[in-house]
C-alpha positions in Angstrom: 58.1 128.7 14.6 59.4 125.2 14.6 57.2 122.7 16.3 58.6 120.8 19.3 58.0 117.1 19.8 56.4 115.0 22.5 56.8 111.3 22.9 54.2 109.1 24.5 54.8 105.7 26.3 57.1 103.3 24.4 58.2 99.8 25.1 62.0 99.7 25.0 62.0 96.1 23.8 62.6 97.3 20.3 54.1 122.6 40.4 55.6 122.3 43.3 59.3 121.7 44.1 60.1 119.4 47.0 62.0 120.7 50.0 64.7 118.6 51.6 63.7 115.0 51.0 65.6 112.0 52.5 67.2 109.5 50.2 68.2 105.9 50.7 71.7 105.1 51.8 74.3 105.2 49.0 72.4 107.8 46.9 73.4 111.4 46.4 70.9 113.9 47.6 70.4 117.1 45.6 68.2 120.2 46.0 65.6 119.3 43.3 65.9 122.4 41.0 67.6 123.1 37.7 71.0 124.5 38.6 74.4 123.4 37.1 75.9 120.7 39.2 79.3 121.2 37.6 80.9 124.4 36.2 79.2 125.2 33.0 82.6 125.7 31.2 83.4 122.1 31.9 80.1 120.7 30.7 80.5 118.6 27.6 78.4 119.8 24.7 76.6 117.0 22.8 77.0 117.3 19.0 76.6 113.7 17.9 73.5 111.8 17.2 71.7 110.5 20.4 69.3 107.6 20.7 66.5 108.4 23.2 63.7 106.3 24.4 61.3 105.9 27.4 60.1 102.9 29.3 57.6 102.2 32.1 59.8 99.9 34.2 57.2 99.3 37.0 59.9 99.3 39.6 63.7 99.7 40.2 63.3 98.2 43.7 63.7 94.7 42.3 67.1 93.2 42.7 69.1 93.3 39.5 66.6 95.5 37.6 69.0 98.4 37.2 71.6 96.1 35.7 69.1 94.7 33.3 68.1 98.2 32.2 71.7 99.2 31.6 72.3 96.0 29.6 69.2 96.8 27.5 70.4 100.3 26.9 73.7 98.9 25.6 72.0 96.3 23.5 69.8 98.9 21.8 72.5 101.6 21.8 70.5 104.0 23.8 72.2 107.1 25.2 69.2 108.5 27.2 66.3 106.5 28.7 63.3 108.0 30.4 61.9 105.9 33.3 58.4 105.8 34.7 57.5 104.1 38.0 61.0 104.0 39.4 59.6 103.7 43.0 62.7 105.0 44.8 62.1 107.4 47.6 63.3 111.0 47.4 65.0 112.9 44.7 68.6 113.0 43.5 71.0 111.1 41.4 73.4 108.2 41.5 76.2 106.8 39.3 76.3 103.2 38.4 79.0 101.7 36.1 79.4 104.8 34.0 75.6 105.5 33.8 74.0 108.3 35.8 70.4 108.0 37.1 68.5 111.2 38.0 65.2 110.5 39.8 62.3 112.6 41.2 60.0 111.3 43.8 58.5 111.9 47.2 58.6 110.3 50.7 56.7 107.2 49.5 57.9 104.5 47.1 55.1 105.3 44.6 55.2 106.5 41.1 58.6 108.3 40.7 60.1 109.3 37.4 63.7 109.2 36.3 66.2 109.5 33.5 69.2 107.3 33.0 72.1 108.4 30.7 75.2 106.6 29.5 78.7 107.8 29.9 78.6 109.8 26.6 76.0 112.1 28.1 76.9 112.3 31.8 79.3 115.2 31.4 76.9 117.2 29.3 74.2 117.4 32.0 73.9 121.0 33.0 71.3 120.5 35.7 67.9 119.1 36.6 64.6 120.1 38.3 62.7 117.4 40.2 59.3 119.0 40.2 57.3 116.0 41.6 57.0 112.3 41.5 55.4 112.7 38.1 57.5 115.4 36.3 61.3 115.6 35.9 63.2 118.2 33.8 66.8 117.6 32.7 68.9 120.2 30.8 71.7 118.9 28.6 74.5 121.0 26.9 74.4 120.6 23.2 75.9 122.1 20.1 74.9 124.5 18.6 72.1 124.7 21.2 71.3 123.0 24.5 68.2 120.8 24.8 65.8 119.8 27.4 64.1 116.5 28.3 61.0 116.3 30.5 60.1 112.8 31.7 56.5 112.3 32.9 54.2 109.8 34.5 50.6 111.0 34.2 47.8 110.0 36.6 46.1 106.8 35.6 42.5 106.6 34.3 41.3 105.9 37.9 42.5 109.2 39.2 40.4 112.3 39.6 40.4 115.6 37.6 42.2 117.4 40.4 45.2 115.1 40.1 45.2 115.4 36.3 45.1 119.2 36.5 47.9 119.2 39.0 50.0 117.1 36.7 49.5 119.5 33.7 50.3 122.5 36.0 53.6 120.8 36.9 54.2 120.1 33.2 53.5 123.8 32.4 56.0 124.8 35.1 58.7 122.6 33.7 58.2 123.9 30.2 58.5 127.5 31.4 62.0 126.7 32.5 63.1 125.8 28.9 64.2 128.5 26.5 62.0 128.7 23.5 64.9 128.4 21.1 66.2 125.2 22.7 64.8 121.8 21.5 62.4 120.1 23.9 61.5 116.4 24.2 58.6 115.4 26.5 58.3 111.7 27.0 56.9 109.1 29.3 53.6 107.5 30.2 50.7 109.9 29.6 47.9 107.3 30.3 46.2 108.7 27.2 45.1 107.5 23.8 45.2 110.1 21.0 43.7 107.7 18.4 44.4 107.5 14.7 42.5 110.6 13.5 44.9 113.3 12.3 44.8 116.7 14.1 46.5 119.5 12.1 50.2 119.0 12.5 49.8 117.9 16.2 48.7 114.3 15.8 49.5 112.0 12.9 47.5 109.0 11.7 49.7 106.4 13.4 48.4 106.8 17.0 47.1 104.0 19.2 43.5 103.0 19.9 40.4 105.1 20.1 40.9 108.7 21.3 39.7 109.0 24.9 39.2 111.9 27.2 42.8 111.8 28.4 43.9 111.8 24.8 41.8 114.9 24.1 43.3 116.6 27.1 46.8 115.9 25.9 46.0 117.1 22.4 44.6 120.4 23.7 47.7 120.9 25.8 49.9 120.2 22.7 47.9 122.7 20.6 48.3 125.4 23.3 52.0 124.8 23.5 52.8 124.2 19.8 54.0 120.6 20.4 53.5 117.6 18.2 53.0 114.0 19.3 56.0 112.6 17.6 55.4 108.9 17.5 52.0 109.3 15.7 53.8 110.4 12.5 55.4 107.1 11.6 54.4 103.5 11.4 55.5 101.2 14.3 54.3 98.1 16.1 51.3 98.9 18.5 53.4 97.8 21.6 55.8 100.6 20.9 53.2 103.4 20.7 
Protein backbone atom coordinates (compact mmCIF):
# COMPACT_ATOMS: atom_id res chain seq x y z
CA UNK A 1 0.00 0.00 0.00
CA UNK A 2 1.35 3.42 -0.87
CA UNK A 3 1.73 5.75 2.06
CA UNK A 4 -0.17 9.00 2.08
CA UNK A 5 1.30 12.31 3.16
CA UNK A 6 0.51 14.77 5.88
CA UNK A 7 1.89 18.29 6.04
CA UNK A 8 2.25 20.23 9.26
CA UNK A 9 2.26 23.98 9.72
CA UNK A 10 4.31 25.91 7.16
CA UNK A 11 5.09 29.59 6.71
CA UNK A 12 4.20 30.66 3.18
CA UNK A 13 6.99 33.21 3.16
CA UNK A 14 9.06 30.91 1.17
CA UNK A 15 -17.41 14.96 13.67
CA UNK A 16 -20.17 16.86 13.35
CA UNK A 17 -21.54 18.70 10.35
CA UNK A 18 -23.06 22.11 10.84
CA UNK A 19 -26.67 22.70 10.12
CA UNK A 20 -27.72 25.90 8.38
CA UNK A 21 -25.24 28.58 9.43
CA UNK A 22 -25.59 32.30 8.64
CA UNK A 23 -22.86 33.93 6.57
CA UNK A 24 -21.87 37.53 6.13
CA UNK A 25 -23.36 39.63 3.36
CA UNK A 26 -21.80 38.99 -0.04
CA UNK A 27 -20.75 35.43 0.69
CA UNK A 28 -22.35 32.37 -0.83
CA UNK A 29 -23.84 29.95 1.70
CA UNK A 30 -23.62 26.20 1.07
CA UNK A 31 -24.81 23.15 2.94
CA UNK A 32 -21.45 22.07 4.40
CA UNK A 33 -21.04 18.56 3.01
CA UNK A 34 -19.13 17.02 0.15
CA UNK A 35 -21.47 17.07 -2.81
CA UNK A 36 -20.67 18.23 -6.35
CA UNK A 37 -21.49 21.93 -6.68
CA UNK A 38 -21.31 21.63 -10.47
CA UNK A 39 -22.15 18.75 -12.79
CA UNK A 40 -19.36 16.22 -12.52
CA UNK A 41 -19.05 15.94 -16.30
CA UNK A 42 -18.08 19.61 -16.50
CA UNK A 43 -15.53 19.50 -13.69
CA UNK A 44 -12.04 20.10 -15.02
CA UNK A 45 -9.62 17.28 -14.23
CA UNK A 46 -6.24 18.45 -12.97
CA UNK A 47 -3.33 16.75 -14.73
CA UNK A 48 -0.59 19.36 -14.42
CA UNK A 49 1.80 19.89 -11.51
CA UNK A 50 0.24 21.82 -8.63
CA UNK A 51 2.01 23.86 -5.97
CA UNK A 52 0.32 23.45 -2.58
CA UNK A 53 1.09 25.12 0.76
CA UNK A 54 -0.52 25.98 4.09
CA UNK A 55 -0.40 29.17 6.18
CA UNK A 56 -1.68 30.24 9.59
CA UNK A 57 -2.88 33.70 8.57
CA UNK A 58 -4.22 34.72 12.04
CA UNK A 59 -7.24 36.46 10.48
CA UNK A 60 -8.94 37.38 7.20
CA UNK A 61 -10.99 40.07 8.92
CA UNK A 62 -8.24 42.63 8.49
CA UNK A 63 -8.81 45.00 5.57
CA UNK A 64 -6.68 44.11 2.56
CA UNK A 65 -5.53 40.78 4.02
CA UNK A 66 -7.22 38.65 1.34
CA UNK A 67 -5.64 40.70 -1.45
CA UNK A 68 -2.23 40.31 0.19
CA UNK A 69 -2.69 36.54 0.35
CA UNK A 70 -3.69 36.36 -3.32
CA UNK A 71 -0.63 38.41 -4.27
CA UNK A 72 1.57 36.12 -2.19
CA UNK A 73 0.09 33.09 -3.97
CA UNK A 74 0.87 34.63 -7.34
CA UNK A 75 4.39 35.56 -6.26
CA UNK A 76 5.12 32.02 -5.10
CA UNK A 77 3.16 30.43 -7.95
CA UNK A 78 0.85 28.59 -5.54
CA UNK A 79 -2.27 26.93 -6.91
CA UNK A 80 -3.76 25.80 -3.60
CA UNK A 81 -3.24 27.40 -0.18
CA UNK A 82 -4.64 26.01 3.06
CA UNK A 83 -5.63 28.65 5.63
CA UNK A 84 -5.81 28.43 9.42
CA UNK A 85 -7.50 31.03 11.67
CA UNK A 86 -9.60 32.61 8.93
CA UNK A 87 -12.03 33.99 11.56
CA UNK A 88 -15.01 34.36 9.21
CA UNK A 89 -18.41 33.31 10.53
CA UNK A 90 -20.28 30.40 9.00
CA UNK A 91 -19.32 28.03 6.21
CA UNK A 92 -19.41 28.44 2.44
CA UNK A 93 -17.38 29.84 -0.40
CA UNK A 94 -16.71 33.10 -2.20
CA UNK A 95 -15.04 34.08 -5.46
CA UNK A 96 -12.51 36.90 -5.53
CA UNK A 97 -10.66 37.93 -8.68
CA UNK A 98 -10.45 34.44 -10.15
CA UNK A 99 -9.64 32.82 -6.81
CA UNK A 100 -12.15 30.72 -4.88
CA UNK A 101 -12.13 30.59 -1.08
CA UNK A 102 -13.87 27.74 0.73
CA UNK A 103 -14.19 28.16 4.49
CA UNK A 104 -15.52 26.15 7.41
CA UNK A 105 -16.51 27.77 10.68
CA UNK A 106 -19.24 28.32 13.21
CA UNK A 107 -21.35 31.15 14.57
CA UNK A 108 -18.38 32.90 16.20
CA UNK A 109 -15.36 34.55 14.55
CA UNK A 110 -12.94 32.11 16.11
CA UNK A 111 -10.56 29.56 14.61
CA UNK A 112 -12.05 28.72 11.18
CA UNK A 113 -10.17 26.87 8.44
CA UNK A 114 -10.23 27.51 4.72
CA UNK A 115 -8.69 26.69 1.36
CA UNK A 116 -8.07 29.20 -1.42
CA UNK A 117 -7.45 28.03 -4.99
CA UNK A 118 -6.42 29.93 -8.10
CA UNK A 119 -8.31 29.97 -11.40
CA UNK A 120 -6.48 26.88 -12.70
CA UNK A 121 -8.11 24.80 -9.96
CA UNK A 122 -11.55 26.37 -9.42
CA UNK A 123 -13.32 24.34 -12.12
CA UNK A 124 -11.78 21.11 -10.85
CA UNK A 125 -13.39 21.34 -7.40
CA UNK A 126 -15.95 18.54 -7.11
CA UNK A 127 -17.24 19.43 -3.67
CA UNK A 128 -16.36 20.05 -0.07
CA UNK A 129 -17.36 19.12 3.46
CA UNK A 130 -17.16 21.72 6.21
CA UNK A 131 -16.99 19.41 9.22
CA UNK A 132 -16.19 22.04 11.84
CA UNK A 133 -14.20 25.18 12.48
CA UNK A 134 -11.12 22.95 12.69
CA UNK A 135 -11.51 20.49 9.79
CA UNK A 136 -12.36 21.09 6.12
CA UNK A 137 -12.29 18.51 3.30
CA UNK A 138 -12.11 19.53 -0.36
CA UNK A 139 -12.35 17.05 -3.26
CA UNK A 140 -10.61 17.92 -6.53
CA UNK A 141 -10.98 16.18 -9.90
CA UNK A 142 -7.64 14.88 -11.13
CA UNK A 143 -6.21 12.72 -13.87
CA UNK A 144 -5.83 9.76 -13.68
CA UNK A 145 -7.40 9.90 -10.19
CA UNK A 146 -9.11 12.53 -8.05
CA UNK A 147 -7.41 13.77 -4.90
CA UNK A 148 -8.46 15.12 -1.52
CA UNK A 149 -7.16 17.90 0.70
CA UNK A 150 -8.00 18.17 4.39
CA UNK A 151 -7.13 21.49 6.02
CA UNK A 152 -6.90 21.46 9.82
CA UNK A 153 -6.36 23.72 12.79
CA UNK A 154 -5.78 21.61 15.89
CA UNK A 155 -6.55 22.74 19.45
CA UNK A 156 -3.68 24.63 21.06
CA UNK A 157 -1.55 23.31 23.91
CA UNK A 158 -3.82 25.12 26.41
CA UNK A 159 -6.89 23.12 25.37
CA UNK A 160 -8.09 20.00 27.17
CA UNK A 161 -7.97 16.35 26.09
CA UNK A 162 -11.67 16.39 25.24
CA UNK A 163 -11.11 19.10 22.63
CA UNK A 164 -8.17 17.19 21.16
CA UNK A 165 -10.14 13.93 20.99
CA UNK A 166 -13.00 15.75 19.26
CA UNK A 167 -10.57 17.15 16.70
CA UNK A 168 -9.14 13.74 15.86
CA UNK A 169 -12.63 12.26 15.64
CA UNK A 170 -13.50 14.94 13.08
CA UNK A 171 -10.28 14.21 11.22
CA UNK A 172 -11.20 10.51 11.18
CA UNK A 173 -14.62 11.38 9.80
CA UNK A 174 -13.09 13.47 7.02
CA UNK A 175 -10.67 10.71 6.07
CA UNK A 176 -13.46 8.13 5.80
CA UNK A 177 -14.99 10.26 3.03
CA UNK A 178 -11.88 9.76 0.87
CA UNK A 179 -11.47 6.74 -1.37
CA UNK A 180 -8.44 4.70 -0.39
CA UNK A 181 -7.01 4.79 -3.92
CA UNK A 182 -7.22 8.58 -4.19
CA UNK A 183 -4.22 10.67 -3.04
CA UNK A 184 -4.79 12.49 0.25
CA UNK A 185 -2.99 15.57 1.56
CA UNK A 186 -3.64 16.64 5.16
CA UNK A 187 -2.15 19.99 6.05
CA UNK A 188 -2.48 22.84 8.51
CA UNK A 189 -1.53 23.79 12.04
CA UNK A 190 -1.39 20.71 14.28
CA UNK A 191 0.01 22.50 17.36
CA UNK A 192 2.41 19.57 17.67
CA UNK A 193 6.15 18.91 17.55
CA UNK A 194 7.16 15.51 16.18
CA UNK A 195 10.87 16.09 16.83
CA UNK A 196 13.90 14.92 14.88
CA UNK A 197 13.89 11.24 15.85
CA UNK A 198 12.93 9.02 12.92
CA UNK A 199 9.88 6.78 13.37
CA UNK A 200 9.70 3.97 10.80
CA UNK A 201 8.60 5.53 7.52
CA UNK A 202 6.18 7.88 9.32
CA UNK A 203 8.51 10.62 10.58
CA UNK A 204 11.85 11.61 9.06
CA UNK A 205 14.84 13.22 10.78
CA UNK A 206 14.04 16.78 9.69
CA UNK A 207 11.21 17.52 12.10
CA UNK A 208 11.11 20.51 14.43
CA UNK A 209 12.01 20.78 18.11
CA UNK A 210 11.66 18.17 20.82
CA UNK A 211 8.79 15.72 20.46
CA UNK A 212 5.92 16.65 22.79
CA UNK A 213 2.71 14.89 23.82
CA UNK A 214 0.79 16.44 20.94
CA UNK A 215 3.51 15.22 18.61
CA UNK A 216 3.21 11.69 19.98
CA UNK A 217 -0.55 11.83 19.48
CA UNK A 218 -0.09 12.93 15.87
CA UNK A 219 2.45 10.17 15.19
CA UNK A 220 0.12 7.53 16.66
CA UNK A 221 -2.70 8.74 14.44
CA UNK A 222 -0.42 8.65 11.39
CA UNK A 223 0.71 5.11 12.21
CA UNK A 224 -2.89 3.96 12.54
CA UNK A 225 -3.86 5.55 9.23
CA UNK A 226 -0.73 4.73 7.20
CA UNK A 227 0.19 8.39 6.72
CA UNK A 228 3.63 9.99 6.69
CA UNK A 229 4.58 13.44 7.98
CA UNK A 230 5.84 14.73 4.64
CA UNK A 231 7.85 17.79 5.62
CA UNK A 232 10.07 15.82 8.02
CA UNK A 233 11.73 13.99 5.13
CA UNK A 234 13.66 16.87 3.61
CA UNK A 235 15.82 19.70 4.94
CA UNK A 236 14.19 23.13 5.16
CA UNK A 237 14.50 26.29 7.30
CA UNK A 238 12.94 25.87 10.80
CA UNK A 239 10.38 28.62 10.14
CA UNK A 240 8.89 26.53 7.33
CA UNK A 241 8.41 23.32 9.34
